N, C-alpha and C positions, 0 to 999 in steps of 0.2 A: 240635134242635141249635143253633141260638141262643143259648135259656136255658142251655145246658151248657157253651158256649163260654165264656159271662159268668159262671156260676158259677165254672169251673175257673182263668180267665185275667183275670178282671174287667173283659173288653174286651168290647165292642157288636161283633159282626158285622155289618155290610152285605148288605142282598140288592142283587141287580142283576137285575132281570127278565131273563128269556132266552127263550128259545123252543123249542120242536120234544122236550122232557122234557129235555133236558138239562141238569144238574146239577155244575156246577164249583166249586171253592172255592181263590182265590186268596188269595197270604198276599204283600203289600206288589207286587199285579202281577204277582208269578207264580203261574202254576196251576200246583197240586199236587195235587188231586184231578179227577178226569173222570169220569164214565160213560158217555162215551163209549166207554172201553174196556172196562167192568166193568158195564155196563146193569145198575147195578143204586145204590139207595140206602148211602154208606157209613155205618156204626157212627160213633156217636161217638170211639170208640174209636180206629176209623184217622183220622178227622180230629185227634184229639190228638195221635197220633204227627206227622201233617204240620206240624200246629203245632209241635210242638217240635222237628222236626229243622228247620224253616225259621228258627226262633229263633238256635240255635247259630252 
């Protein structure tokens, strides 16, 4: 996913280690996706939609 974000937006996504299998995506400190509710890993397209919405 990091490579897909880099390719589409030209930005390097950072990785912050977590625990318990939780995967979250935050943009400017705001969580925009968490598998605490979906119980699955997101698709690249789902994350792209979240990034696009946060950039507006």
